[in-house]
N, C-alpha and C positions, 0 to 999 in steps of 0.2 A: 567426431570426438566434440563438436558443439551442441549437440544435442543434449549430452549428460551435462554440461556446465551449465548451460540455461536453466535444466530441472534443478540442479543443486544450488544454483543461486537466489532461483525464485521459491524454492523448498525452504530456502534457509528465512523467508519472511516472518514463519512463525516464531523468530526470537522477538520480532515486535511485540508481541503478544505476551511471550515469557517477560520481557523486561517490565511492562506496565505491571504486569503481576508481581515482580519482585519488588520494584521500586514503589508500588503503593504500600507494600507490606511493612515498608519502613518506616511509614507515616504514624506519628504520634497523635494527630490530632484527624478527624474523622475525614475520609474521601468518599465523596458520592461519585457513582457513576452517571447521575442525573443531573448532577450541578457542576462538577467540576470537568474542566478541558482536559484531554489526554496532555496537554501543554503545561497543565499544573505541575505534572510529575518530573518536567524540567525545569520548573522555574529556579533561580538561582537563589532565592532571598526567603528568610521567614518573614513574612508581612502579609497586610489585605490585598489582595488583588481580584479585581483592581484594583487602585487606590481609593480608601475611602468606602469601600464596599464591606460587606459583613462575610465574604468569601476568604477565610484566612488559608494561606496557602505556605507550608513547610514541606519541602520534599529532599530528605538528607542525601538521598542518593540519586540527586539530580542527574549528576555528570553520566552515571549509568543510562540513564533515559534518552539525555541527549546523543549519548554516543549509538544508541538504538536507533534514533532518528536518521542518524549519517549514515549508518551502516545499512539502512533500510533503505535510504534514497541510492547508495552506490548500487546495492544487488538488484534492485529495480532497473537503473540504468544497463547495469552491464549483461545482466540476465535478456533483456531486449537486444541488444548488440548480438549476443551467441544466438539468441532465438532466430535472428534475419534468416539463416540459412536451414532452418527446420521447416519455418512455416512455407505453406505455398507462396511464391512470388506476386505480386501485384502491387497495383494503387493503394489496394486495402489493407496488406500486410503494412506497406511502408508508413501510411497515416497513422495506422495502429501502432505502431511501435514507436514513432518519433512521438506520440502523446505521452506514452507509456514512459520513455526516456526524458522527458520534460516534467514528469512527476519526482523524479529521481533529483535534481537538484533542490526541488520543491522542499522534499523532505530534509536533504543537507541543510537549507537555511535555516530551516526549523530548529535543527538542532544547533546550529554554530551560532543563532540567535536568538536566545530563549525569550518567551513572551516580555518577560521584564526588564530585558536589557536593551531589547530593539524591536518595538510592538511591527512598526510598519512592515519591514522585511519580511519579520516572521507571519505577517498575514498574507504578502504577497506571495511567500513559500506556500503556506496552507491552502491558498487559493489556487496555484498549481497544482497541488496535490488532488484537490477535490473536484477541478474541473477536467484539468488534462488526464487525470489518472483515470477519474471516472470514464470520461468519452472513450479513451483507448482500451478500457476494458469492454465497454459496449462494441467497439468494432474488432476486437480482440475475439469475441464470440463468434463473430461470422466466418474470421479467417481461421478458426480453429475447426468449423463446422466445413468449410472449404478443404483443411489439410488432413484431417483425420476422420470426418464423418461422424465426428460424437455429438449427436443432436442435443442430447440432455445436457452435458457440459456446455455447450456453446450457447443452448437458452439461458442457462443457470448465469454465465460471464454477463451476457447481455442483460439480462434482468437485474443482476447487481448494480450493472454500471448505472442504468436507469433509475434503480433505487438510490444511489449513491449522488446523481445528480441532482434529483428531487429534493432528497435531504438537504442538499447543499443551499437548494434555492429557500428551502423551508427555513435554514439555519440564519441564512442572511437576512431573509423579511422578519425575523424574529417570531416564527410559530413552528412551537415545539411538537404541540400535538401531545401533550401531556409526557413526553419523554424527558423533558427538561433540556436546557440548553446543552448539558454534558450527552446526554442521552443523543439528542439528533446528530450532535458532532460526530459521534461514534457510527451513527447509520451512515454519516456522509463519508467517513475514514475507513470503515472497517471492508467495505466491497473489496477495493484492492487488493490489499494482502489475503483475504481470504480465495479472490479468485487467483492469484498468482499462485498460491499453493496447490489449486485444484489442478492448473495447467502444467505445474512443477511435476505432479504426480504421472500423469501422462507423458508427460515426455521422458520421466523415469523409465516408465513402463516400456515404449517404444525405444529407448536405447538400449534395454536389456535384451528384447526381441531380437533388436537389429544385432547385436554381438552375439547372442545364440545362433542367428541364423545370417552368417555373413554371405555376401553376394558370391555367386560362383563364377571364378574369373573365365573359365571356359564358355559360360551360357553368355557372358557379355562380350566375349571377343567376336 
């Protein structure tokens, strides 16, 4: 039962991307993937942000984006909880899932405390997302390899997590490599939801196979 629940929870990460596209479409002022933070979509005021800068932020549907942040945080953590019984037991699984669970409250904090309302806890929440989430993704790749022997998926998750960690370091140090501050933030933030969607698809496939071929009671007796 836990396998389809974990799959559906992590597959729902797609809403994070849909919400950004929908909320962005409501902007009457220009929105730049290179210069605007994802959090600008959840900013509750129409003003220059940061104060005194040339970056004017006005997100009419900020409530929807902040709800998406909170929902994503919940589904990350709940999905990790249900995935516990699906993945191969061991210390690596435990550490990977704990790291992913910690990313959940990070996104919840980002949604409940928008950047213009309380920037310090907002940044702390984002820090948990980028560091804990991406590190958890790196380890999840190894767990997936041990559990399902899916080398391509496992390698992809680990590489995604490493890219996210490197992008986080570059973002914090102010090195954007032509991607802009918003672009580098997305390189740091997007590996986690993309990775969870990929894992969700695999878990859903295995859940369907298990339902189509239930264990034989006589054989297991």
